[in-house]
BATOR-515077 format. One record per residue (C-alpha): residue number from 1; x, y, z; residue in one letter. Coordinates in steps of 0.2 Angstrom, whole numbers, plus 2048, in hexadecimal, padded with zeros to 3 digits. Example, Ala and Ser with C-alpha at 12.3 -4.5 7.8 and 13.67 -1.06 7.14 Angstrom:
% residues 2
[1 [83E 7EA 827] 'A']
[2 [844 7FB 824] 'S']
***
This chain:
% residues 663
[1 [800 800 800] 'M']
[2 [80E 80C 805] 'Q']
[3 [816 809 7F4] 'Q']
[4 [806 80E 7EB] 'V']
[5 [805 81E 7F5] 'N']
[6 [817 822 7F2] 'L']
[7 [815 820 7DF] 'A']
[8 [806 82A 7DF] 'G']
[9 [80E 838 7EA] 'M']
[10 [81D 837 7DE] 'Q']
[11 [812 83A 7CF] 'D']
[12 [809 848 7D7] 'E']
[13 [81A 850 7DD] 'A']
[14 [821 84F 7CB] 'L']
[15 [811 857 7C4] 'A']
[16 [813 866 7D0] 'F']
[17 [825 867 7CC] 'H']
[18 [822 867 7B9] 'Q']
[19 [815 874 7BB] 'A']
[20 [821 87F 7C5] 'G']
[21 [818 87E 7D5] 'R']
[22 [828 87A 7DF] 'L']
[23 [822 87D 7F0] 'S']
[24 [815 86F 7EE] 'E']
[25 [821 864 7E6] 'A']
[26 [82D 866 7F4] 'V']
[27 [820 862 801] 'R']
[28 [81C 852 7F8] 'L']
[29 [82E 84D 7F6] 'Y']
[30 [832 84F 808] 'N']
[31 [822 845 80D] 'A']
[32 [829 837 802] 'I']
[33 [83A 838 80A] 'L']
[34 [832 838 81B] 'D']
[35 [82A 827 817] 'M']
[36 [839 820 80D] 'D']
[37 [84A 82A 810] 'P']
[38 [852 820 802] 'E']
[39 [846 824 7F5] 'H']
[40 [851 829 7E6] 'F']
[41 [845 832 7DB] 'A']
[42 [83E 83D 7EA] 'A']
[43 [850 842 7F0] 'R']
[44 [856 845 7DE] 'H']
[45 [847 850 7D9] 'Y']
[46 [847 859 7EA] 'L']
[47 [859 85E 7E6] 'G']
[48 [854 864 7D5] 'V']
[49 [846 86E 7DD] 'A']
[50 [851 876 7EA] 'R']
[51 [85D 87B 7DD] 'H']
[52 [84F 883 7D3] 'Q']
[53 [84A 88D 7E3] 'Q']
[54 [85C 893 7E5] 'G']
[55 [860 888 7F4] 'R']
[56 [870 881 7ED] 'H']
[57 [878 87B 7FD] 'S']
[58 [869 870 800] 'E']
[59 [868 86A 7EE] 'A']
[60 [87A 865 7EE] 'L']
[61 [877 85A 7FE] 'V']
[62 [868 852 7F7] 'L']
[63 [86F 84F 7E5] 'L']
[64 [87F 847 7ED] 'A']
[65 [874 83C 7F7] 'Q']
[66 [86A 837 7E7] 'A']
[67 [87A 833 7DE] 'V']
[68 [87F 827 7EC] 'T']
[69 [86E 81F 7EC] 'L']
[70 [86F 81C 7D9] 'D']
[71 [881 81E 7D2] 'P']
[72 [87A 819 7C1] 'Q']
[73 [86E 827 7BF] 'S']
[74 [874 833 7B1] 'E']
[75 [867 840 7B6] 'D']
[76 [86C 841 7C8] 'A']
[77 [87F 843 7C3] 'H']
[78 [87A 850 7B6] 'M']
[79 [86F 85A 7C3] 'H']
[80 [87C 859 7D0] 'L']
[81 [889 860 7C3] 'G']
[82 [87D 86E 7BF] 'V']
[83 [87C 874 7D1] 'V']
[84 [88F 872 7D4] 'L']
[85 [891 87D 7C4] 'Q']
[86 [885 88A 7CB] 'T']
[87 [88F 88B 7DB] 'T']
[88 [89F 88D 7D2] 'G']
[89 [8A6 87C 7D4] 'R']
[90 [8A9 879 7C2] 'S']
[91 [8B6 86B 7C3] 'E']
[92 [8AB 860 7CE] 'E']
[93 [89C 864 7C3] 'A']
[94 [8A6 85E 7B4] 'L']
[95 [8AA 84D 7BC] 'A']
[96 [897 84A 7BE] 'H']
[97 [893 84F 7AD] 'F']
[98 [8A0 843 7A7] 'D']
[99 [899 835 7B2] 'T']
[100 [888 838 7AB] 'A']
[101 [88F 837 799] 'L']
[102 [898 827 79D] 'A']
[103 [887 820 7A2] 'I']
[104 [87E 827 793] 'Q']
[105 [889 82E 785] 'P']
[106 [87B 835 77B] 'A']
[107 [875 841 78A] 'F']
[108 [874 852 781] 'A']
[109 [870 85B 791] 'S']
[110 [87F 855 79A] 'A']
[111 [88A 859 78B] 'L']
[112 [883 86B 78B] 'N']
[113 [886 86D 79D] 'N']
[114 [897 866 79B] 'R']
[115 [89B 873 78F] 'G']
[116 [895 881 79B] 'A']
[117 [8A1 879 7A8] 'A']
[118 [8B0 878 79C] 'L']
[119 [8AC 88A 797] 'N']
[120 [8AD 890 7A9] 'S']
[121 [8BD 887 7AA] 'L']
[122 [8C4 891 79B] 'A']
[123 [8C5 881 791] 'R']
[124 [8BB 889 783] 'Q']
[125 [8C0 87D 775] 'E']
[126 [8BB 86E 77F] 'E']
[127 [8AB 877 783] 'A']
[128 [8A7 87A 771] 'L']
[129 [8AA 867 76D] 'A']
[130 [89D 863 77B] 'S']
[131 [890 86F 774] 'Y']
[132 [893 868 763] 'D']
[133 [890 856 769] 'A']
[134 [880 85C 772] 'A']
[135 [87A 864 761] 'L']
[136 [87E 854 757] 'A']
[137 [872 84B 763] 'I']
[138 [865 859 763] 'R']
[139 [867 865 755] 'P']
[140 [859 870 75C] 'D']
[141 [860 871 76D] 'Y']
[142 [85E 884 771] 'V']
[143 [869 884 781] 'D']
[144 [878 87C 778] 'A']
[145 [877 888 769] 'H']
[146 [876 897 776] 'Y']
[147 [884 891 781] 'N']
[148 [88F 88E 771] 'R']
[149 [88C 8A0 76C] 'G']
[150 [892 8A6 77D] 'I']
[151 [8A2 89B 77C] 'C']
[152 [8A6 8A1 76A] 'L']
[153 [8A4 8B3 770] 'W']
[154 [8B0 8B0 77E] 'E']
[155 [8BC 8A9 770] 'L']
[156 [8B9 8B9 766] 'K']
[157 [8B2 8AE 758] 'R']
[158 [8A4 8BB 755] 'F']
[159 [89E 8B4 744] 'A']
[160 [89B 8A3 74B] 'E']
[161 [894 8AA 75B] 'A']
[162 [887 8B3 750] 'L']
[163 [883 8A3 747] 'A']
[164 [87F 89A 758] 'S']
[165 [874 8A8 75D] 'Y']
[166 [86B 8A8 74C] 'D']
[167 [868 895 74F] 'A']
[168 [860 898 75F] 'V']
[169 [855 8A6 758] 'L']
[170 [850 89A 749] 'A']
[171 [849 88E 756] 'I']
[172 [843 89B 762] 'D']
[173 [840 8AC 75B] 'P']
[174 [83B 8B3 76C] 'H']
[175 [84B 8AE 775] 'H']
[176 [850 8BE 77D] 'A']
[177 [861 8B8 783] 'G']
[178 [867 8B4 772] 'A']
[179 [861 8C4 76B] 'L']
[180 [86A 8CE 778] 'C']
[181 [87A 8C4 776] 'N']
[182 [879 8C6 764] 'R']
[183 [879 8D9 767] 'G']
[184 [889 8D6 771] 'V']
[185 [891 8CD 763] 'V']
[186 [88C 8DA 756] 'L']
[187 [892 8E8 762] 'Q']
[188 [8A3 8E0 763] 'D']
[189 [8A4 8E0 750] 'Q']
[190 [8A0 8F2 750] 'Q']
[191 [88F 8EF 747] 'R']
[192 [887 8FB 753] 'F']
[193 [877 8FF 74A] 'S']
[194 [873 8EC 748] 'E']
[195 [878 8E9 75B] 'A']
[196 [86D 8F8 760] 'F']
[197 [85E 8EF 757] 'S']
[198 [862 8DF 75F] 'A']
[199 [861 8E7 770] 'Y']
[200 [851 8F0 76C] 'E']
[201 [849 8E0 767] 'E']
[202 [84F 8D8 777] 'T']
[203 [846 8E5 781] 'L']
[204 [836 8E3 777] 'T']
[205 [836 8D0 77C] 'L']
[206 [83D 8D3 78D] 'C']
[207 [83A 8E5 794] 'P']
[208 [843 8E1 7A4] 'D']
[209 [853 8DA 79C] 'D']
[210 [862 8E1 7A6] 'R']
[211 [86E 8E2 797] 'Y']
[212 [865 8E8 788] 'A']
[213 [862 8FA 78C] 'L']
[214 [874 8FC 792] 'A']
[215 [879 8F4 781] 'G']
[216 [86F 900 777] 'M']
[217 [878 90F 781] 'A']
[218 [889 908 77E] 'V']
[219 [886 905 76B] 'C']
[220 [87F 917 769] 'A']
[221 [88E 91E 773] 'Q']
[222 [89B 915 769] 'R']
[223 [893 91A 759] 'A']
[224 [893 92C 75F] 'C']
[225 [880 92C 75D] 'D']
[226 [87C 939 76A] 'W']
[227 [86A 93A 767] 'K']
[228 [867 928 76B] 'R']
[229 [873 92A 77A] 'V']
[230 [868 938 780] 'S']
[231 [858 92F 77D] 'D']
[232 [85E 920 788] 'I']
[233 [867 929 795] 'A']
[234 [859 92E 7A1] 'G']
[235 [852 91C 7A1] 'R']
[236 [863 914 7A3] 'L']
[237 [867 91F 7B2] 'D']
[238 [857 91A 7BB] 'L']
[239 [85A 908 7B7] 'D']
[240 [86C 909 7BE] 'I']
[241 [866 912 7CE] 'A']
[242 [859 905 7D0] 'A']
[243 [866 8F7 7CE] 'G']
[244 [85D 8F1 7BE] 'K']
[245 [86A 8F4 7B0] 'A']
[246 [87A 8EB 7AD] 'V']
[247 [885 8F7 7A4] 'V']
[248 [897 8F6 79C] 'S']
[249 [89F 900 7AA] 'L']
[250 [8AD 907 7A0] 'L']
[251 [8A1 90E 794] 'N']
[252 [895 915 7A1] 'F']
[253 [8A4 91F 7A8] 'L']
[254 [8A3 928 797] 'G']
[255 [890 92B 799] 'M']
[256 [88F 931 7AB] 'S']
[257 [899 93C 7B6] 'D']
[258 [88D 938 7C5] 'N']
[259 [897 92E 7D2] 'P']
[260 [887 927 7DB] 'T']
[261 [882 91F 7CA] 'L']
[262 [893 919 7C7] 'Q']
[263 [894 910 7D7] 'R']
[264 [882 909 7D5] 'A']
[265 [887 903 7C3] 'C']
[266 [897 8FA 7C9] 'A']
[267 [88E 8F1 7D8] 'E']
[268 [880 8EB 7CC] 'T']
[269 [88D 8E5 7BF] 'Y']
[270 [896 8DC 7CD] 'V']
[271 [887 8D4 7D4] 'R']
[272 [881 8CE 7C3] 'N']
[273 [890 8C9 7B9] 'T']
[274 [89D 8C3 7C5] 'I']
[275 [89A 8B1 7CC] 'A']
[276 [89E 8B1 7DE] 'R']
[277 [8A6 8A1 7E3] 'P']
[278 [89E 897 7F0] 'T']
[279 [8AF 891 7F7] 'Q']
[280 [8BA 8A0 7FB] 'I']
[281 [8CC 89C 7FE] 'L']
[282 [8D0 89B 811] 'P']
[283 [8D7 8AB 819] 'P']
[284 [8EA 8AD 817] 'V']
[285 [8F4 8AB 827] 'P']
[286 [8FF 8BA 82B] 'I']
[287 [910 8B7 823] 'R']
[288 [920 8C1 820] 'R']
[289 [928 8BE 810] 'H']
[290 [93A 8C6 80E] 'R']
[291 [932 8CF 7FF] 'R']
[292 [920 8D5 7FD] 'I']
[293 [919 8CA 7EE] 'R']
[294 [90F 8D6 7E3] 'V']
[295 [905 8CE 7D4] 'A']
[296 [8FF 8D9 7C6] 'Y']
[297 [8F0 8D1 7BD] 'L']
[298 [8EB 8D6 7AC] 'S']
[299 [8E6 8D1 79A] 'A']
[300 [8F0 8E0 793] 'D']
[301 [902 8D9 794] 'F']
[302 [905 8DC 782] 'H']
[303 [904 8EB 776] 'Q']
[304 [8F7 8F5 780] 'H']
[305 [8F5 906 788] 'A']
[306 [8F7 8FF 79A] 'T']
[307 [907 8F7 795] 'A']
[308 [90D 907 78E] 'H']
[309 [90B 90F 79F] 'L']
[310 [911 901 7AA] 'T']
[311 [920 8F8 7A2] 'A']
[312 [92E 903 7A9] 'E']
[313 [925 903 7BA] 'L']
[314 [926 8EF 7BA] 'F']
[315 [938 8F0 7B6] 'E']
[316 [93D 8FD 7C3] 'L']
[317 [934 8F5 7D2] 'H']
[318 [940 8F3 7E1] 'D']
[319 [945 8E0 7E1] 'R']
[320 [94C 8E1 7F2] 'D']
[321 [93B 8E5 7F9] 'R']
[322 [92F 8DE 7EC] 'F']
[323 [92D 8CE 7E2] 'E']
[324 [922 8D3 7D3] 'I']
[325 [917 8C6 7CA] 'L']
[326 [90E 8C8 7B9] 'G']
[327 [8FE 8BF 7B7] 'I']
[328 [8F8 8C0 7A5] 'S']
[329 [8E7 8BA 79F] 'F']
[330 [8E8 8C3 78E] 'G']
[331 [8EF 8BF 77D] 'V']
[332 [901 8BD 779] 'D']
[333 [903 8C8 76A] 'D']
[334 [916 8C3 769] 'G']
[335 [91A 8D6 769] 'S']
[336 [92A 8DE 770] 'A']
[337 [920 8E5 77E] 'M']
[338 [91A 8D4 783] 'R']
[339 [92C 8CD 784] 'H']
[340 [931 8DD 78D] 'R']
[341 [923 8DA 79A] 'L']
[342 [927 8C8 79D] 'I']
[343 [939 8CD 7A0] 'R']
[344 [933 8DB 7AC] 'A']
[345 [92B 8CF 7B9] 'F']
[346 [933 8C3 7C5] 'D']
[347 [926 8B6 7C0] 'Q']
[348 [91A 8B7 7B1] 'F']
[349 [90B 8AB 7B0] 'H']
[350 [900 8A9 7A1] 'D']
[351 [8F0 8A4 7A8] 'V']
[352 [8E4 8A5 799] 'R']
[353 [8E0 893 79A] 'A']
[354 [8DC 893 7AC] 'K']
[355 [8CB 896 7B4] 'S']
[356 [8C9 8A4 7C1] 'N']
[357 [8C9 897 7CF] 'A']
[358 [8D9 890 7C8] 'E']
[359 [8E2 8A1 7C7] 'V']
[360 [8DD 8A5 7D9] 'S']
[361 [8E4 894 7DF] 'K']
[362 [8F4 898 7D5] 'L']
[363 [8F6 8A9 7DE] 'L']
[364 [8F3 8A1 7EF] 'R']
[365 [900 894 7EB] 'A']
[366 [90C 8A2 7E6] 'L']
[367 [909 8AA 7F6] 'E']
[368 [904 8BB 7EE] 'V']
[369 [903 8C9 7FB] 'D']
[370 [8FB 8D6 7F1] 'I']
[371 [8F1 8D3 7E1] 'A']
[372 [8EF 8E2 7D5] 'I']
[373 [8E1 8E2 7C9] 'D']
[374 [8E6 8ED 7BA] 'L']
[375 [8D6 8EA 7B1] 'K']
[376 [8C7 8EE 7BC] 'G']
[377 [8B8 8ED 7B1] 'H']
[378 [8C0 8F0 7A0] 'T']
[379 [8C0 8E4 791] 'R']
[380 [8C6 8D2 795] 'D']
[381 [8C7 8D5 7A8] 'A']
[382 [8C5 8C7 7B4] 'R']
[383 [8BF 8CE 7C4] 'P']
[384 [8B9 8BC 7C9] 'G']
[385 [8CB 8B8 7CD] 'I']
[386 [8CB 8C4 7DB] 'F']
[387 [8BA 8BF 7E1] 'A']
[388 [8C2 8AF 7E7] 'H']
[389 [8CD 8B9 7F3] 'R']
[390 [8DE 8B2 7ED] 'P']
[391 [8E9 8C0 7F6] 'A']
[392 [8E7 8C8 807] 'P']
[393 [8E8 8D9 7FF] 'V']
[394 [8DF 8DD 7EE] 'Q']
[395 [8E0 8ED 7E5] 'V']
[396 [8D8 8F5 7D6] 'S']
[397 [8E4 900 7CC] 'Y']
[398 [8E6 909 7BC] 'L']
[399 [8DC 900 7AF] 'G']
[400 [8CB 905 7B5] 'Y']
[401 [8C8 917 7BB] 'P']
[402 [8B9 914 7C7] 'G']
[403 [8B3 90A 7D5] 'T']
[404 [8B2 8F7 7D2] 'T']
[405 [8A3 8F6 7DD] 'G']
[406 [8AB 8E6 7E4] 'A']
[407 [8AC 8E1 7F6] 'D']
[408 [8BB 8D6 7F2] 'F']
[409 [8C6 8E5 7ED] 'I']
[410 [8CF 8ED 7FC] 'D']
[411 [8D7 8FD 7F4] 'Y']
[412 [8D7 908 7E5] 'V']
[413 [8E7 912 7E1] 'I']
[414 [8E4 924 7DC] 'A']
[415 [8EA 935 7E0] 'D']
[416 [8E2 944 7E8] 'P']
[417 [8DC 94C 7D8] 'I']
[418 [8D4 93D 7CF] 'V']
[419 [8CC 936 7DF] 'L']
[420 [8CA 943 7ED] 'P']
[421 [8C5 93C 7FD] 'L']
[422 [8B4 944 7FC] 'D']
[423 [8B0 936 7EF] 'L']
[424 [8B2 929 7FC] 'R']
[425 [89F 925 7FE] 'P']
[426 [89F 920 7EB] 'F']
[427 [8AD 913 7ED] 'Y']
[428 [8AC 901 7F3] 'A']
[429 [8BF 902 7F5] 'E']
[430 [8CA 90B 801] 'H']
[431 [8D3 919 7F8] 'I']
[432 [8E6 91A 7F8] 'V']
[433 [8EE 92B 7F3] 'H']
[434 [8FE 92C 7EA] 'L']
[435 [906 93D 7EC] 'P']
[436 [908 943 7DA] 'D']
[437 [8FE 939 7CD] 'C']
[438 [8F7 928 7CD] 'Y']
[439 [8FD 924 7BC] 'Q']
[440 [90E 91C 7B8] 'P']
[441 [917 920 7A8] 'N']
[442 [924 917 79D] 'D']
[443 [932 924 79A] 'T']
[444 [93A 918 78E] 'T']
[445 [92C 91A 781] 'R']
[446 [934 91C 770] 'A']
[447 [92E 92A 764] 'I']
[448 [92F 928 751] 'A']
[449 [935 936 745] 'E']
[450 [928 944 743] 'I']
[451 [91E 940 733] 'P']
[452 [919 94D 727] 'E']
[453 [907 954 729] 'R']
[454 [902 94F 718] 'R']
[455 [906 93D 71C] 'H']
[456 [8FA 93D 72A] 'L']
[457 [8EB 945 720] 'G']
[458 [8EE 956 728] 'L']
[459 [8ED 966 71E] 'P']
[460 [8FF 96E 71C] 'P']
[461 [8FA 97D 726] 'T']
[462 [8ED 982 733] 'G']
[463 [8EA 97E 746] 'F']
[464 [8E8 96C 74B] 'V']
[465 [8DC 968 759] 'F']
[466 [8DF 956 75E] 'C']
[467 [8D6 948 768] 'C']
[468 [8DC 936 767] 'F']
[469 [8D0 92F 773] 'N']
[470 [8C5 921 76F] 'N']
[471 [8B5 929 766] 'N']
[472 [8A9 923 773] 'W']
[473 [8B1 92F 780] 'K']
[474 [8AB 93E 774] 'I']
[475 [89A 945 77B] 'T']
[476 [88E 951 772] 'A']
[477 [893 960 77D] 'P']
[478 [8A6 95D 77A] 'I']
[479 [8A3 95B 768] 'F']
[480 [899 96B 767] 'G']
[481 [8A7 975 76F] 'I']
[482 [8B3 96D 762] 'W']
[483 [8A8 973 754] 'M']
[484 [8A7 984 75B] 'R']
[485 [8BA 984 75C] 'L']
[486 [8BC 97F 74A] 'L']
[487 [8B0 98D 745] 'R']
[488 [8BA 99A 74F] 'A']
[489 [8CB 995 749] 'V']
[490 [8CC 996 736] 'P']
[491 [8D5 988 72C] 'D']
[492 [8D6 97D 73C] 'S']
[493 [8D2 96A 73C] 'V']
[494 [8CD 95E 74A] 'L']
[495 [8D8 94E 74A] 'W']
[496 [8CF 93F 751] 'L']
[497 [8D2 92C 753] 'L']
[498 [8CA 922 745] 'K']
[499 [8C1 916 751] 'D']
[500 [8B3 90F 748] 'N']
[501 [8A9 913 738] 'E']
[502 [899 916 741] 'S']
[503 [8A1 923 74C] 'A']
[504 [8AA 92B 73D] 'R']
[505 [89A 92D 733] 'I']
[506 [890 934 742] 'N']
[507 [89E 941 747] 'L']
[508 [89F 947 735] 'C']
[509 [88C 948 734] 'R']
[510 [88B 952 744] 'Q']
[511 [899 95E 73E] 'A']
[512 [88F 961 72E] 'S']
[513 [880 965 739] 'A']
[514 [88A 971 743] 'D']
[515 [890 97A 733] 'G']
[516 [8A1 973 732] 'I']
[517 [8A8 96B 723] 'D']
[518 [8AB 958 727] 'P']
[519 [8BB 959 71E] 'A']
[520 [8C2 963 72D] 'R']
[521 [8C1 953 737] 'L']
[522 [8D0 948 734] 'V']
[523 [8D0 936 73A] 'F']
[524 [8E0 92E 73F] 'A']
[525 [8E2 91B 73E] 'P']
[526 [8E9 911 74C] 'R']
[527 [8FC 910 74B] 'A']
[528 [90B 908 754] 'A']
[529 [910 911 764] 'Q']
[530 [91F 91A 75E] 'P']
[531 [916 921 74E] 'E']
[532 [907 925 758] 'H']
[533 [911 92F 765] 'L']
[534 [91B 938 756] 'A']
[535 [90B 93E 74D] 'R']
[536 [906 947 75D] 'H']
[537 [913 954 758] 'R']
[538 [909 959 749] 'C']
[539 [8FB 95F 754] 'A']
[540 [8FA 970 75D] 'D']
[541 [8EE 96C 76C] 'L']
[542 [8E6 95D 774] 'F']
[543 [8D4 95F 779] 'L']
[544 [8CE 954 787] 'D']
[545 [8BD 94B 788] 'T']
[546 [8B0 94B 797] 'L']
[547 [8AA 942 7A1] 'P']
[548 [8B7 935 79C] 'Y']
[549 [8C8 93E 79A] 'N']
[550 [8D7 938 790] 'A']
[551 [8E2 92D 79B] 'H']
[552 [8F0 924 792] 'T']
[553 [8EC 92F 783] 'T']
[554 [8EF 93E 78D] 'A']
[555 [900 938 794] 'S']
[556 [905 934 782] 'D']
[557 [901 946 77D] 'A']
[558 [90B 94D 78B] 'L']
[559 [919 942 789] 'W']
[560 [91C 948 777] 'V']
[561 [919 95A 77C] 'G']
[562 [908 95D 776] 'L']
[563 [8FE 969 782] 'P']
[564 [8ED 962 789] 'L']
[565 [8DD 96C 78E] 'V']
[566 [8D2 963 79A] 'T']
[567 [8C2 966 7A4] 'C']
[568 [8C2 95F 7B6] 'L']
[569 [8B3 954 7B9] 'G']
[570 [8AB 94C 7C8] 'K']
[571 [8B1 93A 7C7] 'T']
[572 [8C2 931 7C5] 'F']
[573 [8C0 92F 7B2] 'A']
[574 [8BC 941 7B0] 'A']
[575 [8CB 947 7BB] 'R']
[576 [8DA 93E 7B3] 'V']
[577 [8DF 94C 7A7] 'G']
[578 [8E0 958 7B6] 'A']
[579 [8EB 94C 7C0] 'S']
[580 [8F7 94A 7B2] 'L']
[581 [8F8 95D 7AE] 'L']
[582 [8FB 961 7C1] 'H']
[583 [909 954 7C1] 'A']
[584 [912 95C 7B2] 'I']
[585 [910 96D 7B9] 'G']
[586 [903 974 7AD] 'L']
[587 [8F4 976 7B8] 'A']
[588 [8EE 986 7AF] 'E']
[589 [8E8 97A 7A1] 'L']
[590 [8DB 973 7AD] 'V']
[591 [8CA 97B 7AD] 'V']
[592 [8BB 977 7B7] 'T']
[593 [8AC 97A 7AB] 'D']
[594 [8AA 978 798] 'L']
[595 [8A8 98B 795] 'A']
[596 [8B9 98E 79B] 'S']
[597 [8C0 97E 792] 'Y']
[598 [8B9 986 781] 'E']
[599 [8C0 997 786] 'T']
[600 [8D2 990 78A] 'L']
[601 [8D3 985 77B] 'A']
[602 [8CE 994 76F] 'L']
[603 [8DA 9A0 778] 'E']
[604 [8E9 993 776] 'L']
[605 [8E4 991 763] 'A']
[606 [8E4 9A3 760] 'Q']
[607 [8F3 9A7 76A] 'N']
[608 [902 99E 762] 'P']
[609 [90F 9A6 76E] 'Q']
[610 [906 9A0 77E] 'R']
[611 [904 98F 777] 'L']
[612 [916 98E 772] 'Q']
[613 [91B 993 784] 'R']
[614 [911 985 78A] 'L']
[615 [919 979 77F] 'R']
[616 [92A 97F 785] 'R']
[617 [925 97D 797] 'R']
[618 [91E 96C 794] 'L']
[619 [92F 966 78C] 'E']
[620 [938 96D 79B] 'Q']
[621 [92C 966 7A8] 'N']
[622 [92D 955 7A1] 'R']
[623 [93E 952 7A8] 'A']
[624 [93B 95A 7B9] 'I']
[625 [929 958 7BE] 'Y']
[626 [922 947 7C6] 'P']
[627 [917 941 7B7] 'L']
[628 [925 939 7AE] 'F']
[629 [930 935 7BD] 'D']
[630 [92D 923 7BD] 'T']
[631 [93A 91F 7CB] 'Q']
[632 [931 92C 7D7] 'R']
[633 [920 924 7D2] 'F']
[634 [927 913 7D6] 'R']
[635 [92D 918 7E7] 'R']
[636 [91C 91F 7EB] 'H']
[637 [912 910 7E5] 'L']
[638 [91D 904 7EE] 'E']
[639 [91A 90E 7FE] 'A']
[640 [908 90C 7FB] 'A']
[641 [90A 8F9 7FA] 'Y']
[642 [915 8F8 80A] 'I']
[643 [907 902 813] 'C']
[644 [8F9 8F6 80D] 'M']
[645 [904 8E7 812] 'W']
[646 [908 8EE 823] 'E']
[647 [8F5 8F1 826] 'I']
[648 [8F1 8DF 822] 'W']
[649 [8FF 8D8 82C] 'Q']
[650 [8FA 8E2 83B] 'N']
[651 [8E9 8DA 83A] 'G']
[652 [8E0 8EA 835] 'E']
[653 [8D2 8ED 829] 'A']
[654 [8D6 8F6 819] 'P']
[655 [8D5 909 81B] 'K']
[656 [8D7 919 811] 'H']
[657 [8E9 920 811] 'F']
[658 [8F5 92C 808] 'R']
[659 [907 92A 803] 'V']
[660 [912 939 808] 'D']
[661 [91E 93F 7FB] 'P']
[662 [92F 937 7FC] 'L']
[663 [93A 945 7F7] 'D']
***
């Protein structure tokens, strides 16, 4: 009689479960287990239900017990693997998917989930093979097509990723995730209009999508389509304030100078995109190495702006007091810069093929004392490494000019201009002030011979206003000022970076609307660093952007002797130009409002004697002011590292502090 009752209860529980009535299903599963604690199906499906309810710890226990009750159940192994994968235990998950496939080789769901586990372990090629095997069994398997698209996007195989998302949409035209991800791939291909449409369609299908509106804003921004940016901005700000929008953080710094929104944006991004490990590495015991072990983590240890700033710093670190490690998760471009950086570190580890958990374990095995994140939330960043807490002191530095919004980052390195202490409420990190400028510089950078203007597409005569920032940093108010400057200075031109074709078309269209011949906009292609530096000398004045200033680009200009006019904004990204100019002794080129910015730029363009005096001062100051004194900078940065380390060794919590000048 009991067997009949149990069978009926099980059928009823499964019916509730399939109908999504989880609470009723759970009640019945528990009732069955009260009568028969070794009832496999009830324990198995109760584990599945608990997972669906987000109670993953309970699900793990129940499914592990189910696997013990029936080791030959491929479904139980697969479901246990899914929960392990959800909780960040990808290696254990993979073992259970493999067991399920050993029992049933044609198990498409296990192959798909196996692919997800492999992808999270940075084994993308194996993941693709697993997805393909699942699709060979079930060609219409939407989840496998979708996950395959994610994997191909991570490999930057964009055309193939699009094909996978198109396959999803051919089966399910209303799949919002595939539409949104299709927008991401098109955006990465600089097909901004198509990407914008994909995001729009996503919002039509799913008005509460966290990513689509932000994607629309980024596409419009990168294409310099300011009307669309303006149309979206108000709603985007409201969604960010409410924690509803997940935005590309670097791009948002170029949209908003509001520190409250920047922090909200960062915290929402961290909450939604960084997988928090369920098993944090245990606390590090107090230790005293002879030398403090500092690890710099980056995807940019090759030909990249960050490398151009930091290479000499890495070389000059005091090896009597510090051991310097490079942890690289970016491409090896085989360049001279890559080889130089490898030589600059005491140890260099290429960890591209390692998962976040594996990299964290490596840092712990290396007994790293201070881990420096040079990426923050920029492209190819891996903040998930730091979420595992591999080092006792973790620091955000240089790559991302804003708060990470992460509780696993202890400090942000800045200076009193870029990050005054009254901005503390808007930072998740503790602020460290270096005395001169937060930015290092490589004083060994070579400058090629100065080219002739005609070889650069510039007219033989006339004033050259210049801005080599990425085009997405250009905003409508700034561009309006630039057009008025061209109107006020006859025969002048505006020299810009040739970033993407959509931006070029829109900038030229706006110039024409402002009454300026688009031919007066000259677009420079990207060039090798020595040639790029040399061509600055054919310009007369660098015009900074707001709310995201020139950063490395500003240092490039000042290094070759090109004066820069900047407007001091409210947030880190908007204050870098001011910091650099103060550190080179040209504070008079910093203004605090856009009207003064326009007035100063026009005055310099119309007063060649004053501009020439500025050029001479810049040339003289380069040798005597702090901006390009890398040894001085190195001593101050190392003093900051020593202070951080002593705070931790003393058992104190991280705190704000400043480094006094070491004159």
